[in-house]
C-alpha positions as CSV (number, residue, x, y, z in Angstrom):
1,X,0.2,0.0,0.3
2,X,1.4,3.8,-1.0
3,X,1.1,6.5,1.3
4,X,-1.5,8.3,-0.6
5,X,-3.3,4.8,0.0
6,X,-2.8,4.8,3.7
7,X,-3.5,8.9,3.6
8,X,-6.7,8.1,2.3
9,X,-8.0,4.8,4.7
10,X,-10.1,5.5,7.6
11,X,-8.0,4.6,10.6
12,X,-11.0,4.7,13.0
13,X,-13.8,2.4,13.6
14,X,-17.5,3.8,13.9
15,X,-18.7,1.2,16.2
16,X,-15.8,1.3,19.1
17,X,-14.7,5.0,18.3
18,X,-17.1,6.8,17.1
19,X,-16.5,10.1,18.0
20,X,-13.0,10.1,16.6
21,X,-14.1,7.8,13.7
22,X,-16.8,10.9,12.5
23,X,-14.3,13.3,12.8
24,X,-11.7,11.8,10.8
25,X,-14.3,11.1,8.3
26,X,-15.3,14.8,8.0
27,X,-11.8,15.6,7.4
28,X,-10.7,13.1,5.0
29,X,-14.0,13.3,3.1
30,X,-13.0,17.0,2.3
31,X,-16.3,18.3,4.3
32,X,-14.9,20.2,7.1
33,X,-11.2,21.7,9.1
34,X,-11.3,23.1,12.4
35,X,-10.4,26.6,12.2
36,X,-7.8,28.5,14.4
37,X,-10.2,29.3,17.3
38,X,-11.9,26.7,19.2
39,X,-15.4,25.6,18.7
40,X,-15.3,26.9,14.8
41,X,-15.0,24.9,11.6
42,X,-14.1,26.1,8.2
43,X,-16.5,24.5,5.2
44,X,-14.8,22.8,2.3
45,X,-16.7,23.3,-0.8
46,X,-17.5,19.6,-0.8
47,X,-19.5,20.2,2.9
48,X,-20.8,23.7,1.6
49,X,-22.4,22.0,-1.8
50,X,-24.3,19.6,1.2
51,X,-25.4,22.7,2.5
52,X,-26.6,24.1,-0.7
53,X,-28.3,20.8,-1.3
54,X,-30.3,21.7,2.1
55,X,-30.5,25.1,1.1
56,X,-32.2,24.5,-2.4
57,X,-34.6,21.8,-1.2
58,X,-35.7,23.9,1.5
59,X,-35.9,27.3,-0.1
60,X,-38.2,25.9,-2.7
61,X,-40.7,24.6,0.1
62,X,-40.9,27.8,1.7
63,X,-41.5,29.8,-1.4
64,X,-44.3,27.6,-2.2
65,X,-46.1,28.4,0.9
66,X,-45.8,31.8,0.8
67,X,-42.4,32.8,2.2
68,X,-40.2,35.3,1.0
69,X,-36.6,35.7,2.0
70,X,-34.5,38.7,3.6
71,X,-31.6,39.5,5.6
72,X,-31.4,41.2,8.8
73,X,-28.0,42.5,10.4
74,X,-26.1,40.0,12.5
75,X,-25.4,42.6,15.4
76,X,-28.5,43.7,17.7
77,X,-28.5,46.3,20.0
78,X,-29.3,45.2,23.5
79,X,-32.0,47.4,24.4
80,X,-33.9,45.1,21.6
81,X,-32.7,41.9,23.4
82,X,-34.0,43.5,26.7
83,X,-37.6,43.9,25.0
84,X,-38.5,40.4,25.3
85,X,-37.4,39.1,29.3
86,X,-37.5,35.2,28.2
87,X,-35.3,35.6,25.2
88,X,-32.8,37.2,27.3
89,X,-32.5,34.4,29.9
90,X,-32.8,32.0,27.8
91,X,-29.5,33.2,25.8
92,X,-27.4,35.3,27.8
93,X,-25.1,32.2,28.7
94,X,-24.6,32.0,24.7
95,X,-24.2,35.4,23.5
96,X,-21.1,37.4,22.3
97,X,-20.7,41.3,22.4
98,X,-19.5,43.2,20.8
99,X,-18.2,46.3,23.2
100,X,-15.7,48.4,21.0
101,X,-15.8,49.5,17.2
102,X,-11.9,50.1,16.2
103,X,-10.5,51.6,19.3
104,X,-13.7,53.5,20.3
105,X,-15.7,52.0,23.2
106,X,-19.7,51.8,22.0
107,X,-22.7,53.5,23.8
108,X,-24.6,50.6,23.5
109,X,-23.2,46.7,23.1
110,X,-24.3,44.8,20.1
111,X,-25.1,41.2,20.7
112,X,-24.2,38.6,17.7
113,X,-27.5,37.1,16.9
114,X,-28.3,33.9,18.8
115,X,-31.0,33.9,17.2
116,X,-33.6,36.9,15.5
117,X,-36.5,37.4,16.7
118,X,-35.5,40.6,18.8
119,X,-34.3,41.8,15.8
120,X,-36.9,40.8,13.1
121,X,-40.3,41.1,15.0
122,X,-39.7,45.2,15.7
123,X,-39.6,45.8,11.9
124,X,-42.7,43.3,11.1
125,X,-44.2,45.0,13.6
126,X,-43.4,48.7,11.3
127,X,-44.3,46.8,8.0
128,X,-48.0,45.0,9.2
129,X,-50.8,47.6,9.6
130,X,-54.1,45.9,9.1
131,X,-55.1,42.8,8.5
132,X,-54.5,42.9,4.3
133,X,-50.8,43.0,5.5
134,X,-51.2,39.5,7.2
135,X,-50.1,36.8,7.1
136,X,-46.1,38.2,7.3
137,X,-43.7,35.2,5.9
138,X,-39.9,36.1,6.2
139,X,-36.9,33.6,6.3
140,X,-33.3,34.4,6.1
141,X,-30.2,32.0,5.6
142,X,-27.4,33.4,7.9
143,X,-25.1,32.3,10.2
144,X,-25.6,32.7,14.5
145,X,-23.1,32.4,17.2
146,X,-23.9,30.9,20.5
147,X,-20.9,30.9,22.9
148,X,-21.7,28.0,25.5
149,X,-20.6,25.4,23.0
150,X,-17.9,23.4,24.7
151,X,-17.7,20.1,23.4
152,X,-17.6,20.8,19.9
153,X,-17.9,18.7,16.7
154,X,-18.0,19.8,13.4
155,X,-21.9,20.6,12.0
156,X,-23.2,18.8,14.8
157,X,-22.4,21.8,17.8
158,X,-20.3,24.6,16.8
159,X,-20.1,28.3,18.1
160,X,-20.7,29.4,14.9
161,X,-23.3,27.6,12.5
162,X,-25.1,28.4,9.5
163,X,-29.2,27.9,9.6
164,X,-32.1,29.5,8.3
165,X,-34.8,31.0,10.6
166,X,-38.3,31.8,9.6
167,X,-40.3,34.4,11.2
168,X,-44.1,34.3,10.7
169,X,-47.0,36.8,11.7
170,X,-50.9,36.0,11.6
171,X,-54.1,37.1,12.6
172,X,-55.5,34.2,14.5
173,X,-53.7,31.1,17.0
174,X,-55.1,28.2,14.0
175,X,-53.0,30.1,11.1
176,X,-50.0,30.2,13.5
177,X,-50.5,26.8,14.3
178,X,-51.2,25.1,10.9
179,X,-48.0,27.4,9.9
180,X,-45.9,25.6,12.7
181,X,-46.6,22.5,11.8
182,X,-46.3,23.0,7.7
183,X,-42.5,23.9,8.5
184,X,-42.1,20.8,10.5
185,X,-43.6,18.8,7.9
186,X,-41.1,20.6,5.5
187,X,-38.1,19.6,8.2
188,X,-39.5,15.9,8.0
189,X,-39.6,15.6,4.5
190,X,-36.2,17.2,4.6
191,X,-34.8,14.4,6.3
192,X,-37.1,11.3,4.8
193,X,-36.8,12.2,1.3
194,X,-33.3,14.0,1.1
195,X,-31.2,12.7,3.5
196,X,-32.6,9.2,3.8
197,X,-32.9,9.4,7.7
198,X,-37.0,8.5,9.2
199,X,-37.4,10.9,12.2
200,X,-39.7,11.0,15.4
201,X,-42.1,14.3,15.4
202,X,-43.1,15.4,18.8
203,X,-42.8,18.5,21.1
204,X,-40.5,20.3,23.9
205,X,-41.6,19.7,27.2
206,X,-42.5,23.0,28.7
207,X,-39.1,23.2,30.3
208,X,-37.1,22.9,27.4
209,X,-39.1,25.0,24.7
210,X,-37.9,27.9,23.0
211,X,-37.3,31.2,25.8
212,X,-40.8,32.8,25.0
213,X,-41.8,30.5,23.3
214,X,-46.0,28.6,23.6
215,X,-45.2,25.4,22.0
216,X,-41.8,24.2,20.6
217,X,-42.0,21.2,18.0
218,X,-39.3,19.1,17.0
219,X,-38.4,16.1,14.6
220,X,-35.8,13.8,16.8
221,X,-33.5,11.7,14.6
222,X,-31.5,9.1,16.1
223,X,-27.9,8.0,15.5
224,X,-26.3,4.7,15.2
225,X,-24.7,5.5,18.4
226,X,-27.8,5.7,20.1
227,X,-27.9,9.5,20.6
228,X,-30.7,11.4,19.4
229,X,-30.1,14.5,17.1
230,X,-32.8,17.4,17.2
231,X,-33.1,17.9,13.7
232,X,-35.4,21.2,13.4
233,X,-37.8,23.0,15.4
234,X,-40.9,24.7,14.6
235,X,-42.2,27.1,17.5
236,X,-45.6,28.7,17.6
237,X,-45.0,31.8,19.9
238,X,-48.3,33.0,20.8
239,X,-48.4,36.4,21.4
240,X,-45.8,37.3,23.8
241,X,-43.2,38.5,21.4
242,X,-45.8,40.3,19.0
243,X,-47.1,42.0,22.5
244,X,-43.1,42.7,23.6
245,X,-42.6,44.3,20.2
246,X,-46.0,45.8,19.4
247,X,-46.9,44.0,16.4
248,X,-50.2,44.5,16.2
249,X,-52.9,45.4,13.1
250,X,-56.2,46.4,12.7
251,X,-58.6,43.9,11.8
252,X,-61.8,43.7,9.8
253,X,-63.6,45.5,12.5
254,X,-61.2,48.7,13.0
255,X,-60.2,47.3,16.3
256,X,-56.7,46.9,16.9
257,X,-55.4,43.3,17.6
258,X,-52.6,41.1,18.4
259,X,-51.1,39.3,15.8
260,X,-49.8,35.3,16.6
261,X,-46.6,34.4,15.4
262,X,-44.2,31.5,14.5
263,X,-40.4,30.9,14.3
264,X,-38.7,27.8,12.7
265,X,-35.1,26.8,12.1
266,X,-32.7,24.2,11.0
267,X,-28.7,24.4,10.9
268,X,-26.2,22.4,9.5
269,X,-26.5,20.2,12.2
270,X,-28.7,18.3,9.4
271,X,-25.5,17.3,7.7
272,X,-23.6,16.3,10.9
273,X,-27.0,13.7,11.1
274,X,-26.3,12.7,7.6
275,X,-22.6,11.9,8.1
276,X,-23.1,10.0,11.2
277,X,-26.1,7.9,10.3
278,X,-25.1,6.4,6.7
279,X,-21.3,6.8,6.8
280,X,-18.8,3.4,7.2
281,X,-15.4,2.7,7.9
282,X,-14.4,3.2,4.3
283,X,-15.3,6.6,4.6
284,X,-18.5,9.0,3.8
285,X,-21.7,7.8,2.6
286,X,-24.4,10.0,1.0
287,X,-27.8,9.9,-0.8
288,X,-27.8,10.6,-4.5
289,X,-30.6,13.4,-4.4
290,X,-27.7,15.3,-2.1
291,X,-24.3,14.1,-3.2
292,X,-22.4,16.8,-4.6
293,X,-20.9,14.2,-7.3
294,X,-24.1,11.6,-7.8
295,X,-22.0,9.3,-9.9
296,X,-18.1,8.8,-10.8
297,X,-17.4,6.9,-14.2
298,X,-13.8,5.0,-13.8
299,X,-12.2,4.0,-17.0
300,X,-10.2,0.8,-17.2
301,X,-7.7,0.7,-19.9
302,X,-4.2,-0.8,-20.8
303,X,-2.0,0.8,-23.8
304,X,-3.8,-1.1,-26.1
305,X,-7.5,0.1,-25.9
306,X,-7.0,3.5,-23.9
307,X,-8.5,5.9,-26.4
308,X,-11.4,3.4,-27.2
309,X,-12.4,3.1,-23.3
310,X,-11.7,6.8,-23.0
311,X,-14.3,7.7,-25.8
312,X,-16.7,5.3,-24.5
313,X,-16.2,6.7,-20.9
314,X,-17.0,10.4,-22.3
315,X,-19.9,9.5,-23.8
316,X,-21.8,8.0,-21.1
317,X,-20.7,11.0,-18.8
318,X,-22.2,13.3,-21.3
319,X,-25.6,11.4,-22.0
320,X,-25.3,11.7,-18.0
321,X,-24.7,15.2,-17.9
322,X,-27.4,16.1,-20.2
323,X,-30.2,13.9,-18.5
324,X,-29.1,16.3,-15.1
325,X,-26.9,13.9,-13.0
326,X,-23.6,15.4,-11.2
327,X,-21.2,12.7,-12.9
328,X,-17.6,12.8,-12.5
329,X,-15.5,11.3,-15.5
330,X,-12.1,10.4,-13.3
331,X,-9.5,9.8,-16.1
332,X,-6.6,10.7,-14.6
333,X,-3.3,9.3,-15.9
334,X,-1.1,9.0,-12.8
335,X,-3.8,7.0,-10.8
336,X,-5.2,3.4,-11.1
337,X,-8.7,2.3,-11.0
338,X,-8.1,0.7,-7.1
339,X,-6.8,4.1,-6.0
340,X,-9.4,5.6,-7.4
341,X,-12.3,3.2,-6.5
342,X,-11.0,4.1,-2.7
343,X,-10.9,7.8,-3.1
344,X,-14.2,8.3,-4.3
345,X,-15.7,5.8,-1.8
346,X,-14.3,7.3,0.8
347,X,-15.8,10.9,-0.5
348,X,-19.1,9.0,-0.7
349,X,-20.3,8.9,-4.3
350,X,-23.4,6.7,-4.1
351,X,-23.2,5.0,-7.7
352,X,-20.0,4.0,-9.5
353,X,-19.8,2.8,-13.3
354,X,-16.5,0.8,-14.4
355,X,-15.9,0.7,-17.7
356,X,-13.1,-1.3,-19.2
357,X,-13.2,-3.1,-22.7
358,X,-15.5,-5.7,-22.4
359,X,-17.9,-2.8,-21.6
360,X,-17.1,-1.2,-24.2
361,X,-17.3,-4.6,-26.5
362,X,-20.7,-5.1,-25.4
363,X,-21.9,-2.0,-25.2
364,X,-22.7,-1.9,-21.6
365,X,-21.7,-0.7,-18.3
366,X,-20.7,-2.2,-14.9
367,X,-22.4,0.1,-11.8
368,X,-21.4,-0.4,-8.5
369,X,-23.5,1.0,-5.4
370,X,-21.5,2.9,-2.4
371,X,-23.2,1.6,0.4
372,X,-22.6,-2.2,0.3
373,X,-20.4,-2.7,-3.1
374,X,-23.2,-4.3,-4.9
375,X,-22.6,-4.2,-8.9
376,X,-24.7,-4.9,-11.6
377,X,-24.0,-5.2,-15.4
378,X,-26.3,-2.6,-17.9
379,X,-27.4,-2.1,-21.0
380,X,-25.5,1.2,-22.1
381,X,-28.7,2.5,-23.9
382,X,-31.1,5.0,-21.5
383,X,-28.1,5.5,-18.8
384,X,-29.8,7.7,-17.5
385,X,-33.0,6.3,-16.8
386,X,-31.3,3.2,-15.6
387,X,-29.2,5.5,-13.5
388,X,-32.2,6.9,-11.6
389,X,-33.4,3.6,-10.9
390,X,-30.4,3.0,-9.5
391,X,-30.3,6.1,-7.5
392,X,-34.0,4.8,-5.8
393,X,-32.1,1.6,-4.7
394,X,-29.2,3.3,-3.3
395,X,-32.1,5.7,-1.2
396,X,-33.8,2.9,-0.4
397,X,-30.8,0.9,1.1
398,X,-29.8,3.9,3.1
399,X,-33.7,4.8,4.3
400,X,-34.5,1.2,5.3
401,X,-31.2,0.5,7.5
402,X,-31.9,3.9,9.2
403,X,-35.5,3.1,9.4
404,X,-34.8,-0.5,11.0
405,X,-31.9,1.1,13.8
406,X,-34.7,3.6,15.0
407,X,-37.7,0.8,15.2
408,X,-35.3,-1.5,17.2
409,X,-34.1,1.2,19.2
410,X,-37.5,2.6,21.0
411,X,-38.2,0.7,24.0
412,X,-40.3,1.5,27.0
413,X,-39.1,1.4,30.6
414,X,-41.6,1.6,33.8
415,X,-39.6,2.8,36.6
416,X,-35.9,4.9,37.2
417,X,-33.7,1.6,37.5
418,X,-35.5,0.5,34.1
419,X,-34.9,3.8,32.3
420,X,-31.2,4.0,33.3
421,X,-30.2,0.4,32.5
422,X,-32.0,0.3,29.2
423,X,-30.2,3.6,28.2
424,X,-27.1,2.4,29.5
425,X,-27.3,-0.6,27.6
426,X,-29.0,-0.1,24.5
427,X,-28.7,3.9,23.9
428,X,-31.5,4.7,21.5
429,X,-35.2,6.2,22.7
430,X,-36.9,5.4,26.0
431,X,-40.3,6.0,26.8
432,X,-41.9,6.6,29.9
433,X,-45.0,7.9,31.7
434,X,-43.8,11.6,33.1
435,X,-45.7,13.7,35.4
436,X,-44.5,16.6,33.8
437,X,-41.9,17.5,36.6
438,X,-38.4,18.8,35.4
439,X,-37.2,17.6,38.8
440,X,-37.9,13.8,37.5
441,X,-35.7,14.7,34.2
442,X,-33.2,15.6,36.4
443,X,-32.8,12.5,38.2
444,X,-31.9,11.0,34.6
445,X,-29.9,13.9,33.6
446,X,-27.3,13.6,36.5
447,X,-27.3,9.7,36.4
448,X,-26.7,9.3,32.8
449,X,-26.9,12.3,30.8
450,X,-30.2,11.3,29.2
451,X,-33.1,14.1,29.1
452,X,-36.6,14.6,27.5
453,X,-36.2,15.3,24.1
454,X,-39.8,15.1,23.3
455,X,-43.1,14.5,24.5
456,X,-46.5,13.4,22.0
457,X,-47.8,16.3,19.9
458,X,-51.1,15.4,20.5
459,X,-51.6,16.9,24.3
460,X,-54.4,14.7,24.6
461,X,-52.8,11.5,23.9
462,X,-53.0,8.9,26.8
463,X,-49.4,8.2,28.8
464,X,-48.6,4.7,28.3
465,X,-48.7,4.1,32.2
466,X,-50.3,5.5,35.0
467,X,-47.3,6.6,37.1
468,X,-44.6,8.5,36.5
469,X,-41.5,6.4,35.8
470,X,-39.5,8.0,37.9
471,X,-41.1,9.4,41.0
472,X,-44.3,7.3,41.0
473,X,-46.8,10.5,41.1
474,X,-49.4,10.4,38.5
475,X,-48.7,10.5,35.1
476,X,-49.7,13.4,32.1
477,X,-48.1,12.0,29.6
478,X,-44.9,10.1,27.7
479,X,-41.6,11.1,27.8
480,X,-38.9,10.2,25.7
481,X,-35.7,10.2,26.8
482,X,-32.2,9.6,25.3
483,X,-28.9,11.1,25.1
484,X,-28.3,13.5,22.6
485,X,-25.8,15.4,20.6
């Protein structure tokens, strides 16, 4: 094995050291590097292409349901934050403050946005006068900084991260709740249809909802190491923010009314979930829909047939490009086919096409799937349609494996020792009856660093038992405990 081939290999193992394995995959698959400041990363072009795929999918969804993109300043005056007390209390430990401009001390501190309700809502208030101005739906793609992050991991948890945040205003609670659910539906679609990751839907317990919100809803994804990822959140904010920032309107009866508002956001944590869920000990594995390169063509020749094989491979590449497939033709002379196979496997390309003299002679292609190495010989004709079929097959393999992992790792427990033992042995989600008291979560959290990641969406849903699985008091709902990123 050459030094270059050794450099390509993943030396850590996902099963035994998932943290170190994950960091190695992120760097060797050329998705990100560590920045000189702790807790920050440099997103490389292949990693940013994944984020662009998320943006493209969600942006189309948002715009098709009435949202318009806007952009607000990254810095927020302290006086704006203080107008909503729950925001101040909830985000105070996380805020990065700007106190000087050049050599001059600022008259008022400026917060680098930890979230933007306190800068967006006042302007929504300026722009809304009557019921005819509603609903107002805004979204911005930006970065935020939350300084509390300590144990950082690329994409999963960094002090600065990319995300989108939507902010809307409505006439009624029902309209605002429908908006909240629409955005949660779109997040679920991103995970399931694009990232090939099944999710659970629910809401956060009252003590863990967004500061100032009435209800926080969430999609949760289970990672192979048994930890949960909060995949995206959609908040019904009620009227609290509107009252704090005077977001009112004149209704049809010429009476002044307070708007109902929502906010919803999804960050590049989704990329962390993608990498962790599907990748393996050979490197990154990516579903076809979001892959920067969907197909790599590796021609295999010797001096006698080089030109013939390359001409054939170039024709296949052109046909795929015409069909809208993101295709890479790897015709490098200085690398042998084995090296190319390993390199593109490491980078996560979903489908490889191998073309040698036999394929040329028989007017065929050898198609190889990245997740499991399954290979199939296909006719050259209608290559675009053929490869789309293989994309569907690769997606199904990834989704089915993730779904099996989720279904096998949702368990029930009815007393503290069962909750602790089940999470300790298996990880995953543990459902238990819960009285609604945060103190019961703290008992589990102190013992095993697991918390309530969600409760059922339907507030009227009966708990799975009559007595709280921690304290034994009357249960009000079912809690899903898990360790989480």
